[in-house]
Phi, psi and omega in degrees: 000316183292326179294321178296321180297316181294314182295323184290326186253011182299322179294337185265312184245135171278166180297318181295319179296319179294323178294323178294321178296323181272356180060044177231158178279144178302322179297320178292325179295315180292325176296323179292325178295323181283322182221079184292336181256139177288171180297319179294321180295320178295322178292321176299318180295319180293313182287334176297324177293320177295321178298316180292321178297318179294322179293317179291326178293334179278001185084019180063040179238340184290146170265184187293332181294312180288327175296321178298319177299319179296319180293322178295322177295334178278355180093009179284153177249108180198157179259161180301324181295323178295317179296320178297321179294315179295322179293322179293319179296321181280356181075026182271129179226143178289150176270116187261142180285186182285143176276156179290132179289145179293150180142179180269138180237094180255245180113146181280136177291160179291142179283334185262325187230135179281159174275073185295323181297315175054042177063023175273080189276348178269114185242140187269356182208155179287157175058037171254319180224126172245146172240148184221152179197172182224144178218175182241152176234126183279131175227170178289344176269355186122188183282144167247130185257124184250125175246137181229155172236125187239132177277122183293336180290307183265346186060030178258152174281117182258351177197143178204158177207153179221133180217169182275355180230148181269080183241174177295332184297324183292322178285328177292322179294322178295317180291323177298320178297322179293317179295317180294321183284317187269329181048061183296137180273332180250172181293134182246134174276125181246114184256138180213177172271191183260031176296159184298331180294327185266355177251009182280163178293324180297320178296312181298320180294320179297315179300317183295320184277354179239022175058045179244138182256127183278152172212141184227145175290163171290153184296130178073016181240094183289341182287343174290341177236047191294328183292315178294320178297321180295320178298314179296324178298314178295317181300316182288321183289320187270340184228298194297315184285354180256008180229159174246118182260113182284324181230164176293327180295000000 
């Protein structure tokens, strides 16, 4: 646009006259023509493209924090605030899940097992408290049921299993994988809800023979197991609901 302006008005205004009108030096004007963007602006433009690519690769759900992690994995040097600024300029926003509805969340405690965890989700060491839960994934062959065991210290999945039926075996396989992988030396608290898989005799027997202590949420209160629920929410929002699974495999 600026070149067209100069070429169109060259017979009327000289470059020096135009610089006087704009109150700029001719040397600065010519330097601007050769390199109109500063070094920082060019770097912003380059990284803004990387930010947008990372956001689109996530299914347009990532916020600036996870985008920053992706850029760091790519070897980029940038701080979270810079990524947040570039994301805001590009109009990139994280996809946020549903908020908790107002109201009272009580629920009856389990008759057999106490809620020992009692929402103490901050743990100071690994393999002290595990939380477990089960969810379903829709496929064209029917539901696939996913059970996970999550370490509250690292918030990592330490055991998981998936089967075509919602039985006690799927949660036992997930817990067995966690025990085999982590091999805890001390007693571990395992927190779950009051689903039939976690109140079965097989579940109680497995906990007893592997030095695991049970803990259960109050009935109908998903917030007592909020970390596992949050993981499933992220998994479904960022991956599962954006894909079509033809088979369980």
